[in-house]
Phi, psi and omega in degrees: 000136180264177183304310183296318181294319179295319179296322178296318179296311184293324184290350177283344183233343176225169180300142182300319180298317178299318180298318180294318179295321177297311184292320180297330183295330182284340176266354185056043180230171174272178186295333181298333178299321182294323181291328181274347183231042184300331183265003181291131181281138175275141175286165179301320180293317179298317180295321177298317181297311184288329176294323176296318179293323177297317179299319179297319181291324178298333178271012175076013175295133181302140182301325182300322178286325179294315180280334179087012178202166176214136176283135178210125178054038177082006181236154176267119178252123178283140187234151166235172180288002178272353183233151175292146176286125179300134179260148180304322184293339181289343176301334178300328179295324177293317180297316183294313181297322178295318179294318178297318178301313181300320180289319179295321183291341178249010182053048184232028177288126181239160179297144174257163178291138177227169180264359181225184179285138181209141178284157179297143178292128177270131181291136174280118180243117181201145177275354181281161176298148176284128186251131180237134177245127173260106187263125184077053191290334179061239179287354183084010188298323181286306183301315184288323176294321179292317178298319179294316182296324182270004182292141175283336183265140175265359182257122176061019178055041197313280183214154174291170182297158187294334183267032176219142174235129180244128177241139178232136182225159176203152178286339185261123177295325179292324176295317179298322178298320177295315180297317181293327175297318178296324178297319178297316181297324181271000178059042177248115187250352191273349184283138175266132183251133184226130173275121184200144170272101188053239185253021187280343184298146176299335180297339181262000179296128182064013177268136174232151184232155174279325182222131170244122176254130185219110170257077185275164173304130180218012182276134174265123183301340182277351180301129183284343187267353183287147181270092184291334178297325180272317186293340181296342180274344184266154184294124181301327180301331183263357185251304194262146176222155179284182175055055181058032179087001187253004185302310182287323180296317178295321178300316180293320178300322179293317187275337187302323183306327181285347186237010175243139174291163180305126182080011182289166187243140171247118181251117185243157165242136177204161179293151182304328182289347180261354187309303187292323180296323178292316180295319179298317181295316180295323179295323179298329182281346180055044183243356185263145177255328185197156173208155174210136178251144182231106181265130178275142184268143176054036180282141174275099184256110174054043174086357179231154180278102179214159175286144172244153188243129167257126185238127181249118178250129175253126184271156180294000000 
């Protein structure tokens, strides 16, 4: 069977783009290679490999797990079934954390528009390095993309600037192993990796940060729009949370004041339907100085077209 014939067969049961990506992967080429080599015959071994991958895709296994990687923020992140697949909307957390870092590093944080009364944002002034924590790092996509973005070097994404410290943590040792593997591939050595259930690790005792970024599990199993055929392949530990999906986020809101510097920021991702509940809960605690929400448009959220929410909370 040649390239064109296999693509025709596969495209009858899965998306054509998925079929092309699967077939291109065995040649270690991009899709344009297939167009130029449509008549190339597949070896028996090659056909067995792509047929096995095709069967997995027919069963709704996410393409990222089949290929073993996912593009995120311009980088290729290698994945195992121990980590959540990075979503495009999560790139907003990298942009927000980067913007906050730039403002903090120049002492230029200003109040954002809010829908309620809020005190002016107080600038964090310190001669110490700006410290950022990526909580629930998974594949490391947020921490590593942020380190790359803030790097002074344009070659090999070398290292972030000297006046920044990035720490990334996860409850799963297997997830951390995946994240550290991605760090090696991206040649980023400066990130500190910590195994921790939220902020419970002894490594965080007496530690404070300027920014905590947290893409924690926030899916409520009762949501009618989630694609359960696809999500069954992803780690439940990284997806679902109690209390309508807000259990871990509320826990973090409670614990964050002890681990944020005065005026520090908590950057969260949550579904748009959870937005108001998060703000209401934080308001009840009387710990916020300012907040701003950033909703991404046309985001592919958990297999469905829905808005996803990036929420920035500034603590007193």
